[in-house]
PDB file of all heavy atoms in Angstrom:
ATOM      1  N   MET A   1      -2.409   5.536  -3.523  1.00  0.00           N
ATOM      2  CA  MET A   1      -1.260   5.987  -2.785  1.00  0.00           C
ATOM      3  C   MET A   1      -0.048   5.296  -3.395  1.00  0.00           C
ATOM      4  O   MET A   1      -0.081   4.093  -3.666  1.00  0.00           O
ATOM      5  CB  MET A   1      -1.426   5.593  -1.321  1.00  0.00           C
ATOM      6  CG  MET A   1      -0.255   5.857  -0.475  1.00  0.00           C
ATOM      7  SD  MET A   1      -0.648   5.391   1.232  1.00  0.00           S
ATOM      8  CE  MET A   1       0.918   5.644   1.948  1.00  0.00           C
ATOM      9  N   ILE A   2       1.031   6.030  -3.597  1.00  0.00           N
ATOM     10  CA  ILE A   2       2.274   5.458  -4.096  1.00  0.00           C
ATOM     11  C   ILE A   2       3.269   5.452  -2.948  1.00  0.00           C
ATOM     12  O   ILE A   2       3.427   6.454  -2.258  1.00  0.00           O
ATOM     13  CB  ILE A   2       2.809   6.248  -5.297  1.00  0.00           C
ATOM     14  CG1 ILE A   2       1.800   6.156  -6.440  1.00  0.00           C
ATOM     15  CG2 ILE A   2       4.176   5.732  -5.709  1.00  0.00           C
ATOM     16  CD1 ILE A   2       2.160   6.961  -7.650  1.00  0.00           C
ATOM     17  N   GLN A   3       3.917   4.308  -2.758  1.00  0.00           N
ATOM     18  CA  GLN A   3       4.790   4.150  -1.596  1.00  0.00           C
ATOM     19  C   GLN A   3       5.981   3.270  -1.946  1.00  0.00           C
ATOM     20  O   GLN A   3       5.866   2.331  -2.719  1.00  0.00           O
ATOM     21  CB  GLN A   3       3.988   3.512  -0.463  1.00  0.00           C
ATOM     22  CG  GLN A   3       4.800   3.157   0.751  1.00  0.00           C
ATOM     23  CD  GLN A   3       3.927   2.675   1.881  1.00  0.00           C
ATOM     24  OE1 GLN A   3       3.048   3.397   2.318  1.00  0.00           O
ATOM     25  NE2 GLN A   3       4.154   1.473   2.354  1.00  0.00           N
ATOM     26  N   SER A   4       7.106   3.553  -1.322  1.00  0.00           N
ATOM     27  CA  SER A   4       8.287   2.711  -1.434  1.00  0.00           C
ATOM     28  C   SER A   4       8.121   1.494  -0.536  1.00  0.00           C
ATOM     29  O   SER A   4       7.575   1.593   0.567  1.00  0.00           O
ATOM     30  CB  SER A   4       9.527   3.496  -0.996  1.00  0.00           C
ATOM     31  OG  SER A   4      10.618   2.624  -0.781  1.00  0.00           O
ATOM     32  N   SER A   5       8.621   0.364  -0.994  1.00  0.00           N
ATOM     33  CA  SER A   5       8.574  -0.846  -0.163  1.00  0.00           C
ATOM     34  C   SER A   5       9.411  -0.675   1.098  1.00  0.00           C
ATOM     35  O   SER A   5       9.191  -1.365   2.095  1.00  0.00           O
ATOM     36  CB  SER A   5       9.063  -2.049  -0.959  1.00  0.00           C
ATOM     37  OG  SER A   5      10.405  -1.858  -1.379  1.00  0.00           O
ATOM     38  N   LEU A   6      10.336   0.246   1.092  1.00  0.00           N
ATOM     39  CA  LEU A   6      11.158   0.516   2.272  1.00  0.00           C
ATOM     40  C   LEU A   6      10.337   1.139   3.402  1.00  0.00           C
ATOM     41  O   LEU A   6      10.762   1.147   4.549  1.00  0.00           O
ATOM     42  CB  LEU A   6      12.325   1.432   1.912  1.00  0.00           C
ATOM     43  CG  LEU A   6      13.302   0.894   0.865  1.00  0.00           C
ATOM     44  CD1 LEU A   6      14.347   1.952   0.524  1.00  0.00           C
ATOM     45  CD2 LEU A   6      13.952  -0.392   1.338  1.00  0.00           C
ATOM     46  N   SER A   7       9.155   1.639   3.067  1.00  0.00           N
ATOM     47  CA  SER A   7       8.290   2.267   4.070  1.00  0.00           C
ATOM     48  C   SER A   7       7.368   1.282   4.756  1.00  0.00           C
ATOM     49  O   SER A   7       6.594   1.672   5.634  1.00  0.00           O
ATOM     50  CB  SER A   7       7.444   3.370   3.419  1.00  0.00           C
ATOM     51  OG  SER A   7       8.278   4.373   2.883  1.00  0.00           O
ATOM     52  N   GLY A   8       7.395   0.029   4.359  1.00  0.00           N
ATOM     53  CA  GLY A   8       6.588  -0.982   5.034  1.00  0.00           C
ATOM     54  C   GLY A   8       5.189  -1.113   4.463  1.00  0.00           C
ATOM     55  O   GLY A   8       4.232  -0.628   5.065  1.00  0.00           O
ATOM     56  N   ASN A   9       5.068  -1.772   3.335  1.00  0.00           N
ATOM     57  CA  ASN A   9       3.756  -1.935   2.700  1.00  0.00           C
ATOM     58  C   ASN A   9       2.762  -2.666   3.587  1.00  0.00           C
ATOM     59  O   ASN A   9       1.596  -2.280   3.663  1.00  0.00           O
ATOM     60  CB  ASN A   9       3.901  -2.676   1.368  1.00  0.00           C
ATOM     61  CG  ASN A   9       4.581  -1.840   0.312  1.00  0.00           C
ATOM     62  OD1 ASN A   9       4.492  -0.623   0.323  1.00  0.00           O
ATOM     63  ND2 ASN A   9       5.269  -2.492  -0.597  1.00  0.00           N
ATOM     64  N   GLU A  10       3.197  -3.727   4.247  1.00  0.00           N
ATOM     65  CA  GLU A  10       2.279  -4.492   5.093  1.00  0.00           C
ATOM     66  C   GLU A  10       1.755  -3.653   6.250  1.00  0.00           C
ATOM     67  O   GLU A  10       0.580  -3.748   6.605  1.00  0.00           O
ATOM     68  CB  GLU A  10       2.949  -5.760   5.611  1.00  0.00           C
ATOM     69  CG  GLU A  10       3.208  -6.794   4.527  1.00  0.00           C
ATOM     70  CD  GLU A  10       1.958  -7.178   3.746  1.00  0.00           C
ATOM     71  OE1 GLU A  10       0.902  -7.389   4.376  1.00  0.00           O
ATOM     72  OE2 GLU A  10       2.043  -7.248   2.511  1.00  0.00           O
ATOM     73  N   GLU A  11       2.607  -2.822   6.826  1.00  0.00           N
ATOM     74  CA  GLU A  11       2.173  -1.945   7.916  1.00  0.00           C
ATOM     75  C   GLU A  11       1.149  -0.927   7.412  1.00  0.00           C
ATOM     76  O   GLU A  11       0.179  -0.623   8.098  1.00  0.00           O
ATOM     77  CB  GLU A  11       3.362  -1.219   8.550  1.00  0.00           C
ATOM     78  CG  GLU A  11       4.289  -2.134   9.323  1.00  0.00           C
ATOM     79  CD  GLU A  11       5.362  -2.795   8.454  1.00  0.00           C
ATOM     80  OE1 GLU A  11       5.334  -2.647   7.205  1.00  0.00           O
ATOM     81  OE2 GLU A  11       6.223  -3.472   9.021  1.00  0.00           O
ATOM     82  N   THR A  12       1.357  -0.417   6.205  1.00  0.00           N
ATOM     83  CA  THR A  12       0.416   0.539   5.627  1.00  0.00           C
ATOM     84  C   THR A  12      -0.931  -0.120   5.376  1.00  0.00           C
ATOM     85  O   THR A  12      -1.980   0.441   5.716  1.00  0.00           O
ATOM     86  CB  THR A  12       0.973   1.121   4.317  1.00  0.00           C
ATOM     87  OG1 THR A  12       2.209   1.779   4.593  1.00  0.00           O
ATOM     88  CG2 THR A  12       0.003   2.101   3.679  1.00  0.00           C
ATOM     89  N   LEU A  13      -0.916  -1.332   4.813  1.00  0.00           N
ATOM     90  CA  LEU A  13      -2.163  -2.050   4.572  1.00  0.00           C
ATOM     91  C   LEU A  13      -2.894  -2.343   5.876  1.00  0.00           C
ATOM     92  O   LEU A  13      -4.122  -2.220   5.959  1.00  0.00           O
ATOM     93  CB  LEU A  13      -1.882  -3.352   3.820  1.00  0.00           C
ATOM     94  CG  LEU A  13      -1.380  -3.198   2.386  1.00  0.00           C
ATOM     95  CD1 LEU A  13      -0.984  -4.558   1.823  1.00  0.00           C
ATOM     96  CD2 LEU A  13      -2.396  -2.514   1.496  1.00  0.00           C
ATOM     97  N   GLN A  14      -2.143  -2.687   6.902  1.00  0.00           N
ATOM     98  CA  GLN A  14      -2.743  -2.957   8.214  1.00  0.00           C
ATOM     99  C   GLN A  14      -3.373  -1.688   8.793  1.00  0.00           C
ATOM    100  O   GLN A  14      -4.466  -1.725   9.343  1.00  0.00           O
ATOM    101  CB  GLN A  14      -1.689  -3.501   9.170  1.00  0.00           C
ATOM    102  CG  GLN A  14      -2.238  -3.846  10.535  1.00  0.00           C
ATOM    103  CD  GLN A  14      -1.170  -4.427  11.454  1.00  0.00           C
ATOM    104  OE1 GLN A  14      -0.036  -4.624  11.064  1.00  0.00           O
ATOM    105  NE2 GLN A  14      -1.557  -4.690  12.689  1.00  0.00           N
ATOM    106  N   LYS A  15      -2.697  -0.561   8.656  1.00  0.00           N
ATOM    107  CA  LYS A  15      -3.220   0.707   9.178  1.00  0.00           C
ATOM    108  C   LYS A  15      -4.517   1.098   8.459  1.00  0.00           C
ATOM    109  O   LYS A  15      -5.476   1.535   9.093  1.00  0.00           O
ATOM    110  CB  LYS A  15      -2.166   1.804   9.023  1.00  0.00           C
ATOM    111  CG  LYS A  15      -2.489   3.066   9.756  1.00  0.00           C
ATOM    112  CD  LYS A  15      -2.537   2.802  11.237  1.00  0.00           C
ATOM    113  CE  LYS A  15      -2.419   4.095  12.009  1.00  0.00           C
ATOM    114  NZ  LYS A  15      -2.571   3.864  13.438  1.00  0.00           N
ATOM    115  N   PHE A  16      -4.531   0.930   7.125  1.00  0.00           N
ATOM    116  CA  PHE A  16      -5.763   1.189   6.377  1.00  0.00           C
ATOM    117  C   PHE A  16      -6.891   0.311   6.905  1.00  0.00           C
ATOM    118  O   PHE A  16      -8.016   0.770   7.095  1.00  0.00           O
ATOM    119  CB  PHE A  16      -5.561   0.926   4.879  1.00  0.00           C
ATOM    120  CG  PHE A  16      -5.052   2.109   4.104  1.00  0.00           C
ATOM    121  CD1 PHE A  16      -3.892   2.009   3.359  1.00  0.00           C
ATOM    122  CD2 PHE A  16      -5.735   3.306   4.090  1.00  0.00           C
ATOM    123  CE1 PHE A  16      -3.414   3.085   2.628  1.00  0.00           C
ATOM    124  CE2 PHE A  16      -5.277   4.398   3.368  1.00  0.00           C
ATOM    125  CZ  PHE A  16      -4.113   4.284   2.632  1.00  0.00           C
ATOM    126  N   ASP A  17      -6.592  -0.973   7.142  1.00  0.00           N
ATOM    127  CA  ASP A  17      -7.591  -1.905   7.660  1.00  0.00           C
ATOM    128  C   ASP A  17      -8.115  -1.455   9.019  1.00  0.00           C
ATOM    129  O   ASP A  17      -9.330  -1.474   9.267  1.00  0.00           O
ATOM    130  CB  ASP A  17      -6.997  -3.307   7.750  1.00  0.00           C
ATOM    131  CG  ASP A  17      -8.019  -4.346   8.149  1.00  0.00           C
ATOM    132  OD1 ASP A  17      -9.084  -4.414   7.496  1.00  0.00           O
ATOM    133  OD2 ASP A  17      -7.755  -5.084   9.118  1.00  0.00           O
ATOM    134  N   GLU A  18      -7.229  -1.022   9.893  1.00  0.00           N
ATOM    135  CA  GLU A  18      -7.628  -0.549  11.221  1.00  0.00           C
ATOM    136  C   GLU A  18      -8.534   0.674  11.137  1.00  0.00           C
ATOM    137  O   GLU A  18      -9.373   0.885  12.010  1.00  0.00           O
ATOM    138  CB  GLU A  18      -6.385  -0.206  12.046  1.00  0.00           C
ATOM    139  CG  GLU A  18      -5.564  -1.411  12.448  1.00  0.00           C
ATOM    140  CD  GLU A  18      -4.222  -1.038  13.053  1.00  0.00           C
ATOM    141  OE1 GLU A  18      -3.933   0.174  13.210  1.00  0.00           O
ATOM    142  OE2 GLU A  18      -3.446  -1.962  13.350  1.00  0.00           O
ATOM    143  N   MET A  19      -8.363   1.483  10.090  1.00  0.00           N
ATOM    144  CA  MET A  19      -9.170   2.691   9.921  1.00  0.00           C
ATOM    145  C   MET A  19     -10.451   2.426   9.126  1.00  0.00           C
ATOM    146  O   MET A  19     -11.183   3.354   8.801  1.00  0.00           O
ATOM    147  CB  MET A  19      -8.335   3.785   9.239  1.00  0.00           C
ATOM    148  CG  MET A  19      -7.172   4.221  10.085  1.00  0.00           C
ATOM    149  SD  MET A  19      -6.105   5.555   9.435  1.00  0.00           S
ATOM    150  CE  MET A  19      -6.397   5.641   7.727  1.00  0.00           C
ATOM    151  N   GLY A  20     -10.698   1.147   8.785  1.00  0.00           N
ATOM    152  CA  GLY A  20     -11.944   0.801   8.116  1.00  0.00           C
ATOM    153  C   GLY A  20     -11.900   0.844   6.604  1.00  0.00           C
ATOM    154  O   GLY A  20     -12.948   0.821   5.955  1.00  0.00           O
ATOM    155  N   PHE A  21     -10.724   0.894   6.016  1.00  0.00           N
ATOM    156  CA  PHE A  21     -10.579   0.916   4.570  1.00  0.00           C
ATOM    157  C   PHE A  21     -10.314  -0.485   4.043  1.00  0.00           C
ATOM    158  O   PHE A  21      -9.762  -1.334   4.741  1.00  0.00           O
ATOM    159  CB  PHE A  21      -9.406   1.811   4.151  1.00  0.00           C
ATOM    160  CG  PHE A  21      -9.673   3.274   4.278  1.00  0.00           C
ATOM    161  CD1 PHE A  21      -9.498   3.918   5.493  1.00  0.00           C
ATOM    162  CD2 PHE A  21     -10.083   4.020   3.194  1.00  0.00           C
ATOM    163  CE1 PHE A  21      -9.730   5.276   5.628  1.00  0.00           C
ATOM    164  CE2 PHE A  21     -10.315   5.373   3.304  1.00  0.00           C
ATOM    165  CZ  PHE A  21     -10.146   6.008   4.531  1.00  0.00           C
ATOM    166  N   ILE A  22     -10.690  -0.711   2.809  1.00  0.00           N
ATOM    167  CA  ILE A  22     -10.289  -1.913   2.087  1.00  0.00           C
ATOM    168  C   ILE A  22      -9.124  -1.478   1.205  1.00  0.00           C
ATOM    169  O   ILE A  22      -9.268  -0.576   0.381  1.00  0.00           O
ATOM    170  CB  ILE A  22     -11.456  -2.456   1.245  1.00  0.00           C
ATOM    171  CG1 ILE A  22     -12.592  -2.874   2.166  1.00  0.00           C
ATOM    172  CG2 ILE A  22     -10.989  -3.612   0.368  1.00  0.00           C
ATOM    173  CD1 ILE A  22     -13.871  -3.215   1.455  1.00  0.00           C
ATOM    174  N   ALA A  23      -7.971  -2.089   1.394  1.00  0.00           N
ATOM    175  CA  ALA A  23      -6.773  -1.666   0.678  1.00  0.00           C
ATOM    176  C   ALA A  23      -6.060  -2.870   0.090  1.00  0.00           C
ATOM    177  O   ALA A  23      -6.064  -3.957   0.665  1.00  0.00           O
ATOM    178  CB  ALA A  23      -5.829  -0.912   1.613  1.00  0.00           C
ATOM    179  N   GLU A  24      -5.456  -2.651  -1.078  1.00  0.00           N
ATOM    180  CA  GLU A  24      -4.682  -3.709  -1.722  1.00  0.00           C
ATOM    181  C   GLU A  24      -3.600  -3.084  -2.601  1.00  0.00           C
ATOM    182  O   GLU A  24      -3.732  -1.950  -3.048  1.00  0.00           O
ATOM    183  CB  GLU A  24      -5.580  -4.609  -2.560  1.00  0.00           C
ATOM    184  CG  GLU A  24      -6.298  -3.883  -3.672  1.00  0.00           C
ATOM    185  CD  GLU A  24      -7.302  -4.760  -4.408  1.00  0.00           C
ATOM    186  OE1 GLU A  24      -7.261  -5.985  -4.234  1.00  0.00           O
ATOM    187  OE2 GLU A  24      -8.108  -4.197  -5.149  1.00  0.00           O
ATOM    188  N   ILE A  25      -2.561  -3.840  -2.812  1.00  0.00           N
ATOM    189  CA  ILE A  25      -1.498  -3.411  -3.726  1.00  0.00           C
ATOM    190  C   ILE A  25      -1.952  -3.731  -5.135  1.00  0.00           C
ATOM    191  O   ILE A  25      -2.227  -4.890  -5.463  1.00  0.00           O
ATOM    192  CB  ILE A  25      -0.164  -4.103  -3.391  1.00  0.00           C
ATOM    193  CG1 ILE A  25       0.312  -3.667  -2.010  1.00  0.00           C
ATOM    194  CG2 ILE A  25       0.883  -3.786  -4.463  1.00  0.00           C
ATOM    195  CD1 ILE A  25       1.565  -4.367  -1.525  1.00  0.00           C
ATOM    196  N   LYS A  26      -2.072  -2.706  -5.969  1.00  0.00           N
ATOM    197  CA  LYS A  26      -2.562  -2.880  -7.333  1.00  0.00           C
ATOM    198  C   LYS A  26      -1.437  -3.064  -8.337  1.00  0.00           C
ATOM    199  O   LYS A  26      -1.623  -3.708  -9.351  1.00  0.00           O
ATOM    200  CB  LYS A  26      -3.409  -1.673  -7.748  1.00  0.00           C
ATOM    201  CG  LYS A  26      -4.711  -1.557  -7.002  1.00  0.00           C
ATOM    202  CD  LYS A  26      -5.574  -2.763  -7.252  1.00  0.00           C
ATOM    203  CE  LYS A  26      -6.696  -2.418  -8.178  1.00  0.00           C
ATOM    204  NZ  LYS A  26      -7.626  -3.519  -8.382  1.00  0.00           N
ATOM    205  N   ALA A  27      -0.275  -2.472  -8.059  1.00  0.00           N
ATOM    206  CA  ALA A  27       0.851  -2.577  -8.991  1.00  0.00           C
ATOM    207  C   ALA A  27       2.149  -2.383  -8.219  1.00  0.00           C
ATOM    208  O   ALA A  27       2.157  -1.770  -7.150  1.00  0.00           O
ATOM    209  CB  ALA A  27       0.733  -1.532 -10.092  1.00  0.00           C
ATOM    210  N   SER A  28       3.208  -2.929  -8.784  1.00  0.00           N
ATOM    211  CA  SER A  28       4.507  -2.802  -8.151  1.00  0.00           C
ATOM    212  C   SER A  28       5.580  -2.822  -9.235  1.00  0.00           C
ATOM    213  O   SER A  28       5.484  -3.601 -10.184  1.00  0.00           O
ATOM    214  CB  SER A  28       4.729  -3.949  -7.167  1.00  0.00           C
ATOM    215  OG  SER A  28       5.970  -3.818  -6.534  1.00  0.00           O
ATOM    216  N   GLU A  29       6.579  -1.987  -9.082  1.00  0.00           N
ATOM    217  CA  GLU A  29       7.677  -1.921 -10.048  1.00  0.00           C
ATOM    218  C   GLU A  29       8.985  -1.829  -9.284  1.00  0.00           C
ATOM    219  O   GLU A  29       9.104  -1.043  -8.344  1.00  0.00           O
ATOM    220  CB  GLU A  29       7.495  -0.708 -10.951  1.00  0.00           C
ATOM    221  CG  GLU A  29       8.543  -0.560 -12.001  1.00  0.00           C
ATOM    222  CD  GLU A  29       8.022  -0.829 -13.397  1.00  0.00           C
ATOM    223  OE1 GLU A  29       6.803  -0.928 -13.573  1.00  0.00           O
ATOM    224  OE2 GLU A  29       8.855  -0.913 -14.288  1.00  0.00           O
ATOM    225  N   HIS A  30       9.946  -2.633  -9.680  1.00  0.00           N
ATOM    226  CA  HIS A  30      11.237  -2.662  -8.988  1.00  0.00           C
ATOM    227  C   HIS A  30      12.177  -1.596  -9.564  1.00  0.00           C
ATOM    228  O   HIS A  30      12.358  -1.514 -10.777  1.00  0.00           O
ATOM    229  CB  HIS A  30      11.876  -4.047  -9.126  1.00  0.00           C
ATOM    230  CG  HIS A  30      13.112  -4.192  -8.314  1.00  0.00           C
ATOM    231  ND1 HIS A  30      13.073  -4.311  -6.943  1.00  0.00           N
ATOM    232  CD2 HIS A  30      14.410  -4.208  -8.666  1.00  0.00           C
ATOM    233  CE1 HIS A  30      14.310  -4.410  -6.498  1.00  0.00           C
ATOM    234  NE2 HIS A  30      15.138  -4.351  -7.520  1.00  0.00           N
ATOM    235  N   PHE A  31      12.754  -0.787  -8.681  1.00  0.00           N
ATOM    236  CA  PHE A  31      13.743   0.225  -9.043  1.00  0.00           C
ATOM    237  C   PHE A  31      14.912   0.114  -8.089  1.00  0.00           C
ATOM    238  O   PHE A  31      14.740   0.262  -6.873  1.00  0.00           O
ATOM    239  CB  PHE A  31      13.162   1.646  -8.932  1.00  0.00           C
ATOM    240  CG  PHE A  31      12.161   1.981  -9.994  1.00  0.00           C
ATOM    241  CD1 PHE A  31      10.806   1.899  -9.725  1.00  0.00           C
ATOM    242  CD2 PHE A  31      12.560   2.366 -11.260  1.00  0.00           C
ATOM    243  CE1 PHE A  31       9.867   2.209 -10.689  1.00  0.00           C
ATOM    244  CE2 PHE A  31      11.634   2.676 -12.233  1.00  0.00           C
ATOM    245  CZ  PHE A  31      10.282   2.595 -11.951  1.00  0.00           C
ATOM    246  N   PHE A  32      16.068  -0.160  -8.611  1.00  0.00           N
ATOM    247  CA  PHE A  32      17.306  -0.241  -7.829  1.00  0.00           C
ATOM    248  C   PHE A  32      17.149  -1.196  -6.646  1.00  0.00           C
ATOM    249  O   PHE A  32      17.102  -2.392  -6.835  1.00  0.00           O
ATOM    250  CB  PHE A  32      17.775   1.138  -7.397  1.00  0.00           C
ATOM    251  CG  PHE A  32      17.982   2.086  -8.545  1.00  0.00           C
ATOM    252  CD1 PHE A  32      17.103   3.131  -8.761  1.00  0.00           C
ATOM    253  CD2 PHE A  32      19.035   1.911  -9.429  1.00  0.00           C
ATOM    254  CE1 PHE A  32      17.277   4.002  -9.830  1.00  0.00           C
ATOM    255  CE2 PHE A  32      19.213   2.770 -10.501  1.00  0.00           C
ATOM    256  CZ  PHE A  32      18.328   3.820 -10.697  1.00  0.00           C
ATOM    257  N   PHE A  33      17.029  -0.690  -5.456  1.00  0.00           N
ATOM    258  CA  PHE A  33      17.007  -1.504  -4.247  1.00  0.00           C
ATOM    259  C   PHE A  33      15.640  -1.524  -3.561  1.00  0.00           C
ATOM    260  O   PHE A  33      15.521  -1.936  -2.413  1.00  0.00           O
ATOM    261  CB  PHE A  33      18.062  -1.012  -3.251  1.00  0.00           C
ATOM    262  CG  PHE A  33      17.946   0.464  -2.955  1.00  0.00           C
ATOM    263  CD1 PHE A  33      17.096   0.921  -1.959  1.00  0.00           C
ATOM    264  CD2 PHE A  33      18.676   1.387  -3.688  1.00  0.00           C
ATOM    265  CE1 PHE A  33      16.975   2.272  -1.691  1.00  0.00           C
ATOM    266  CE2 PHE A  33      18.566   2.752  -3.424  1.00  0.00           C
ATOM    267  CZ  PHE A  33      17.724   3.188  -2.432  1.00  0.00           C
ATOM    268  N   GLU A  34      14.601  -1.072  -4.245  1.00  0.00           N
ATOM    269  CA  GLU A  34      13.275  -0.996  -3.642  1.00  0.00           C
ATOM    270  C   GLU A  34      12.203  -1.279  -4.683  1.00  0.00           C
ATOM    271  O   GLU A  34      12.467  -1.271  -5.877  1.00  0.00           O
ATOM    272  CB  GLU A  34      13.037   0.389  -3.045  1.00  0.00           C
ATOM    273  CG  GLU A  34      12.994   1.486  -4.099  1.00  0.00           C
ATOM    274  CD  GLU A  34      12.794   2.883  -3.532  1.00  0.00           C
ATOM    275  OE1 GLU A  34      12.203   3.013  -2.451  1.00  0.00           O
ATOM    276  OE2 GLU A  34      13.226   3.822  -4.188  1.00  0.00           O
ATOM    277  N   ASP A  35      10.999  -1.524  -4.206  1.00  0.00           N
ATOM    278  CA  ASP A  35       9.832  -1.633  -5.079  1.00  0.00           C
ATOM    279  C   ASP A  35       8.964  -0.407  -4.833  1.00  0.00           C
ATOM    280  O   ASP A  35       8.762  -0.007  -3.688  1.00  0.00           O
ATOM    281  CB  ASP A  35       9.021  -2.891  -4.763  1.00  0.00           C
ATOM    282  CG  ASP A  35       9.751  -4.161  -5.157  1.00  0.00           C
ATOM    283  OD1 ASP A  35      10.557  -4.106  -6.097  1.00  0.00           O
ATOM    284  OD2 ASP A  35       9.506  -5.200  -4.530  1.00  0.00           O
ATOM    285  N   ILE A  36       8.473   0.169  -5.906  1.00  0.00           N
ATOM    286  CA  ILE A  36       7.514   1.262  -5.801  1.00  0.00           C
ATOM    287  C   ILE A  36       6.146   0.626  -6.006  1.00  0.00           C
ATOM    288  O   ILE A  36       5.910  -0.045  -7.006  1.00  0.00           O
ATOM    289  CB  ILE A  36       7.768   2.357  -6.853  1.00  0.00           C
ATOM    290  CG1 ILE A  36       9.186   2.921  -6.710  1.00  0.00           C
ATOM    291  CG2 ILE A  36       6.732   3.459  -6.746  1.00  0.00           C
ATOM    292  CD1 ILE A  36       9.485   3.570  -5.387  1.00  0.00           C
ATOM    293  N   THR A  37       5.262   0.809  -5.041  1.00  0.00           N
ATOM    294  CA  THR A  37       3.956   0.151  -5.089  1.00  0.00           C
ATOM    295  C   THR A  37       2.819   1.170  -5.157  1.00  0.00           C
ATOM    296  O   THR A  37       2.908   2.268  -4.603  1.00  0.00           O
ATOM    297  CB  THR A  37       3.738  -0.747  -3.865  1.00  0.00           C
ATOM    298  OG1 THR A  37       3.902   0.024  -2.685  1.00  0.00           O
ATOM    299  CG2 THR A  37       4.714  -1.892  -3.840  1.00  0.00           C
ATOM    300  N   LEU A  38       1.788   0.760  -5.841  1.00  0.00           N
ATOM    301  CA  LEU A  38       0.553   1.538  -5.902  1.00  0.00           C
ATOM    302  C   LEU A  38      -0.454   0.841  -5.016  1.00  0.00           C
ATOM    303  O   LEU A  38      -0.788  -0.334  -5.243  1.00  0.00           O
ATOM    304  CB  LEU A  38       0.035   1.609  -7.328  1.00  0.00           C
ATOM    305  CG  LEU A  38      -1.359   2.210  -7.519  1.00  0.00           C
ATOM    306  CD1 LEU A  38      -1.370   3.680  -7.097  1.00  0.00           C
ATOM    307  CD2 LEU A  38      -1.820   2.050  -8.951  1.00  0.00           C
ATOM    308  N   ILE A  39      -0.915   1.518  -3.987  1.00  0.00           N
ATOM    309  CA  ILE A  39      -1.890   0.969  -3.060  1.00  0.00           C
ATOM    310  C   ILE A  39      -3.222   1.664  -3.303  1.00  0.00           C
ATOM    311  O   ILE A  39      -3.317   2.886  -3.281  1.00  0.00           O
ATOM    312  CB  ILE A  39      -1.438   1.168  -1.587  1.00  0.00           C
ATOM    313  CG1 ILE A  39      -0.138   0.427  -1.348  1.00  0.00           C
ATOM    314  CG2 ILE A  39      -2.534   0.701  -0.631  1.00  0.00           C
ATOM    315  CD1 ILE A  39       0.473   0.675   0.024  1.00  0.00           C
ATOM    316  N   ASN A  40      -4.235   0.840  -3.564  1.00  0.00           N
ATOM    317  CA  ASN A  40      -5.578   1.353  -3.780  1.00  0.00           C
ATOM    318  C   ASN A  40      -6.369   1.114  -2.495  1.00  0.00           C
ATOM    319  O   ASN A  40      -6.404  -0.009  -1.995  1.00  0.00           O
ATOM    320  CB  ASN A  40      -6.208   0.613  -4.956  1.00  0.00           C
ATOM    321  CG  ASN A  40      -7.539   1.191  -5.354  1.00  0.00           C
ATOM    322  OD1 ASN A  40      -7.834   2.348  -5.077  1.00  0.00           O
ATOM    323  ND2 ASN A  40      -8.355   0.394  -6.025  1.00  0.00           N
ATOM    324  N   ALA A  41      -6.989   2.147  -1.964  1.00  0.00           N
ATOM    325  CA  ALA A  41      -7.764   2.018  -0.727  1.00  0.00           C
ATOM    326  C   ALA A  41      -9.095   2.757  -0.893  1.00  0.00           C
ATOM    327  O   ALA A  41      -9.147   3.831  -1.467  1.00  0.00           O
ATOM    328  CB  ALA A  41      -6.997   2.592   0.445  1.00  0.00           C
ATOM    329  N   TYR A  42     -10.130   2.124  -0.388  1.00  0.00           N
ATOM    330  CA  TYR A  42     -11.447   2.758  -0.406  1.00  0.00           C
ATOM    331  C   TYR A  42     -12.222   2.340   0.826  1.00  0.00           C
ATOM    332  O   TYR A  42     -11.916   1.338   1.461  1.00  0.00           O
ATOM    333  CB  TYR A  42     -12.208   2.430  -1.688  1.00  0.00           C
ATOM    334  CG  TYR A  42     -12.395   0.949  -1.940  1.00  0.00           C
ATOM    335  CD1 TYR A  42     -13.560   0.313  -1.534  1.00  0.00           C
ATOM    336  CD2 TYR A  42     -11.422   0.207  -2.596  1.00  0.00           C
ATOM    337  CE1 TYR A  42     -13.747  -1.038  -1.751  1.00  0.00           C
ATOM    338  CE2 TYR A  42     -11.600  -1.146  -2.828  1.00  0.00           C
ATOM    339  CZ  TYR A  42     -12.760  -1.757  -2.407  1.00  0.00           C
ATOM    340  OH  TYR A  42     -12.930  -3.099  -2.621  1.00  0.00           O
ATOM    341  N   LYS A  43     -13.212   3.127   1.146  1.00  0.00           N
ATOM    342  CA  LYS A  43     -14.027   2.875   2.324  1.00  0.00           C
ATOM    343  C   LYS A  43     -15.465   2.661   1.899  1.00  0.00           C
ATOM    344  O   LYS A  43     -16.037   3.463   1.181  1.00  0.00           O
ATOM    345  CB  LYS A  43     -13.928   4.056   3.293  1.00  0.00           C
ATOM    346  CG  LYS A  43     -14.436   3.759   4.660  1.00  0.00           C
ATOM    347  CD  LYS A  43     -14.011   4.837   5.633  1.00  0.00           C
ATOM    348  CE  LYS A  43     -14.218   4.358   7.054  1.00  0.00           C
ATOM    349  NZ  LYS A  43     -13.702   5.301   8.015  1.00  0.00           N
ATOM    350  N   VAL A  44     -16.022   1.578   2.344  1.00  0.00           N
ATOM    351  CA  VAL A  44     -17.420   1.273   2.058  1.00  0.00           C
ATOM    352  C   VAL A  44     -18.252   1.795   3.215  1.00  0.00           C
ATOM    353  O   VAL A  44     -18.011   1.463   4.367  1.00  0.00           O
ATOM    354  CB  VAL A  44     -17.636  -0.250   1.890  1.00  0.00           C
ATOM    355  CG1 VAL A  44     -19.094  -0.569   1.647  1.00  0.00           C
ATOM    356  CG2 VAL A  44     -16.776  -0.786   0.763  1.00  0.00           C
ATOM    357  N   ILE A  45     -19.212   2.661   2.898  1.00  0.00           N
ATOM    358  CA  ILE A  45     -20.047   3.223   3.952  1.00  0.00           C
ATOM    359  C   ILE A  45     -21.491   2.823   3.775  1.00  0.00           C
ATOM    360  O   ILE A  45     -21.928   2.368   2.785  1.00  0.00           O
ATOM    361  CB  ILE A  45     -19.941   4.753   4.039  1.00  0.00           C
ATOM    362  CG1 ILE A  45     -20.157   5.382   2.659  1.00  0.00           C
ATOM    363  CG2 ILE A  45     -18.605   5.131   4.583  1.00  0.00           C
ATOM    364  CD1 ILE A  45     -20.198   6.879   2.684  1.00  0.00           C
TER     365      ILE A  45
END
């Protein structure tokens, strides 16, 4: 998932956790006034 840091990365990671996913920020790049982050999430069943 690609997301702007303005959208709340920590809240997104927490929501993934609540839904049973393992999620982490894999990459981040700064553009102007925000960071664009790549969030990798998967579910172990």
